[in-house]
N, C-alpha and C positions, 0 to 999 in steps of 0.2 A: 407253687401251682406256675404253671411255663403258661405265659404268656401266646397269644397265635392270632391271627389273622385272617380275617374272608375281606375276597377281595369277589364282589359283584356284577355279573355281567346282564345288561338287561338289553336285549335284544329290539329291535323298533317293531311297532306292533304285534310282540310277543306276550303271550303270557308266562311265559316257563322262565325262572329267572336263574340263571346257572350262575355256583357258588364256589368260589374257589377257595382254600381253608391252606394258610401257612404258622407254622410255626414261628418263633422269633432266630430260633435258629436259623430256619430257609431264607428264612426273608435277607437277613444278613445275607447270606453266603449269594444270594441272587445279586443281592447291591451291586455286592463287593464283585462279583462276577463281572453283572453288565458295566464295573463302573471299570475294572481292567480292560474289560474288552475296549470300552470306549477308548479307555489310552492307545490302546494295542492301533484301533481305526488311526487315531489320532496319532500317533508317529509314522504310521502307516503312508495315513498323509501326506505327513512333514518329509520322510523320507524321499518319498514318489515322486515330490513339488521339489528337492532339492537336485535330485538324480535327474530328472528330465531340466532342471536349469542352466545344471551343468552340460549335459550334453547338446541343448540346444546350444549355448555358448560356445562348447567344444566348434558345436556345427559352423555355426559363426566364423570362427575362428578359420575354420578349414576352408570352409569357402572364400572366408579374405586369401590366404596361402597360397586357395586357385587362382582368382582371378591376379593377386598379384607377380604368381609366373608366369601365366599368361601373355601378360604385359612384361615381365624383363622377355620371356621370349622374344616376343612381335621387337621390342625395342635391341635387342641382338641379331637379330635378322636384319633389320633397321642402317644397325653399325654394321654388319656383315657386305651388305649389301653397298654403301656408298664409300667400304676400305676397296669392293669389287670393281667401282668406277672408277676412286683413285687409283687401283694399278692399273686397267686399258691408259687412263691416259698417259702415265708414265711408260709405259708402252710407247705409247702414236708418241710420245717426246724423244725416248730411244732411238724409236725408227729413222725421227727426223734429226733429230743428231749426228746420226750414223749418217745420213746422205749427205747432210751437211758437211761432213766429215771427208766424202767420198769427190763431190765437188769440191773441193777445195783444195783436194791433197793434200791435208790436215791428217790424215789414215794413208800414208806410202809408205811400208813399211820399205819396199825398194828402193827409195828417195831420203830412209831415216827423216820425213819431217810428222811422225806421227805426234801428235800434241798428249795424248791420252784424258781422260782414262777407255780405256780398249778394255779390260776386264771387264768381261759385263759380266755380270754375275746372272743365274738365272731367274727371271722371275717372281715375286710371291707368288704363285696361282692360285689366286684364290677364287673360289667356287668353282673351281676345275677338281677334275677328279675323273679316273678312268671309268669307261662306258659299263653302265648298270649299277655303278660304286655312288652311294652318298657320299656328298660332300664330310670328311669328318669334322667339319667346321659345324655344317647342317644339322649333325647327326645329335652333336653335343648339345647344341642348342634346342633340339626334341624333347633329349633324355635327360641330361644333367645340364641343364644353364652356368650352371657357377662354375664349370670344367671353363665351358665353351668360352667365359669371359677370359679366361689363363689364355687360352692358345688364342683369341682376340685380341687380345693382351701383348705377347711374342710377335705377331703378324704384323700392331700396325707398328713395333722400333723397328719392324725390317722393312716396312714402308717408309719412314721417316728416314731410315738411311736412305735407302731407296733412294727418295727427293731430292734427299740432302747432298750424294753424289752425283745424280742431275744436272739436280742445281749445280754443281761447280762446274760442269762440264760444258753446259748452256753459258755462263760467265764466260767461261775461258774462249766460245766459239764468240759467244758478243764483242769482245773486244779485237779478237785477229780480225771481223768483218769487220768493225768499223773505217781499215784501211785498204778496206779489198771490194770497194765498191761498181769498180769498174771491171776491175774480172768479174765478180758478182752477176752484171750488168749481159758478159755476154759470153755466163754458163748455161746452158741450159735448164730446166728448172720446171717447165709445164708439161701441161699434154699436147703432141703437136695438134691433135684435131680429139672428136668423143666420135663414143662407137663401142666396140666391144672387143677385149683381147682377143687374139685369135694362136694366137702364137706365140711365144715368151723366147729370149734369146739361151742360146745354146743348140746342144745336137736336137736334131728332132729325124724325125720320117720327109724323106723328099718327096709331095704330093706328086710328082711326073714317074721318078724314077726308084721309087718306096725303095730307097739308099736312105740309112742313115749320113747326113752331111749337117754342118756348122751353122747356123741362119746368125748372123750378126747381128740383128736387129727385133724387132716387135712389130705384129702386124696387128694394127687398129680395122676390123670391121665398122660400115658403117654404108648407107644409100651411098652411091653416086651422087656428088657434085657437093657434097658435106665438106664447109671450108675446114682448112690447114693453116696453119700460124707458124710463124718462128717462133721457135722455143728459146729464142735468147737472141740480144745486138751480135750484127754481123754484114756480112760483104758476100752476095750470091756469087760462086764462083763457076757455079754450069747451072743453066738451067736449060734440058731438050729432052734428046731419043739419049738412052743410051744401055742397050743388047736388053736382056732380061726384067732393069729394073721399068722400061717405059718411059713414059715421062717422071723427067727427074731434077731436082733441084737440088743441089751441093751448098751449102753455108758454112765460110768458114767466119772462125767468133774469135779469134787468135788465140794466142795463149795453148797455142796445140788442139785446138776443138773441133771438129767440120759435125756438121749434121747433111746426115741423108735422106730427104723424102722422095719415096718411088710408087711408081702406077698411076701414075696423081693423070685427072682427066681435061685440068688445064692449068696453066702455068700461065703465073701474074705477075711475076718478077722476072727479069733479063742479069743478065751475067752484068757485076761492076755497081748491083744498088746496094743503096745499105739499109737494112730491115733493123726491127727494134722487135722484143719480142710483144708476142702478141696481134701483129701484122700481118694480113692471109698473106699466102703467096699462091696458093693452087689450091687447088680441093682433088676430095677423094676420087680413083676414080679404075680403072680394071687393063689397066696399059700394060703391056710387056707379057712378061710370065709369071700371069693370077690366072687363077681361080673362081675370082670374085672380088668385086668392089671393095677395093682396102688400102692402108694406108703401110707404108714399109716403112721404117724409122730405125736407122742408126742414128750413135754417137760411136765418135771415133778421138783418140785421142791419144797426139803423138804416131797418128797412123795404126795404133791397134784401136780394134773394134774391143768397144766398155760395151755393159749392157745397160740398156738406156732409160732402166726401171730405177737404177739407181741415182739417177740427173732428174727426179718427177718428186717433185717435193709436194703437190695439190698433194691433196684423198682421192 
């Protein structure tokens, strides 16, 4: 006789009892089915937990990598900016070096006095680019930081090489200039006054005739009465009116160098006076052939007008 099982279900407050009868085989099947279902649920739970844990770790790692990439890009941009600043400083040193060599005649191909090096290589244009085109370094930093490291490394090598060249040139100048203090004191090297540079050295349109003419100096505009100073040590050889220059002062600095200051409203020195760099010699005016208050300033070397901007070491 087969064994049977009865399950009785008695609802609360009810008189009717529900009975469910199972054979031993059906009961075993139900138990096995339930066990398998529970095992499947347990396995699914474990696998799901492992999957979620793996994905969570992966998300954490991705977040860490993103943060590291952002930090790397920021650091690369800082290095890029510092290199751009260093290049700007080197460019200023190069301009200063060139001006010093012009003033001291160390770079004068006609007299064969060049001490070099004068093969000025084009500077590394960090941060520069055509208008509307992103700097390739900045682009690489934003897209491929690892590639940007290689570009910056190459530019850093070029920057170091450029700095070494500049250092050698400046050391050479230093050695020469130690024995040239008297000449340097007598060589124009500062702004004669403060104001706005309204006309440079070279060919320009004459404001009176409208024709191209050679402008032998530079014009610095400012209010009438602003002080004008000597740009180097020297002796005043002329102080008075001179045609289109109006009130003018001429200073002989020796070594074939002379400076001329025109259109002055006041002359504060006389012929034969000795002046030093920075001494006040007059004031800006509007005398002579002038269209407004300004100083006309010239530098002459051995009777030939040269660009005064080459003799101004101040920024």
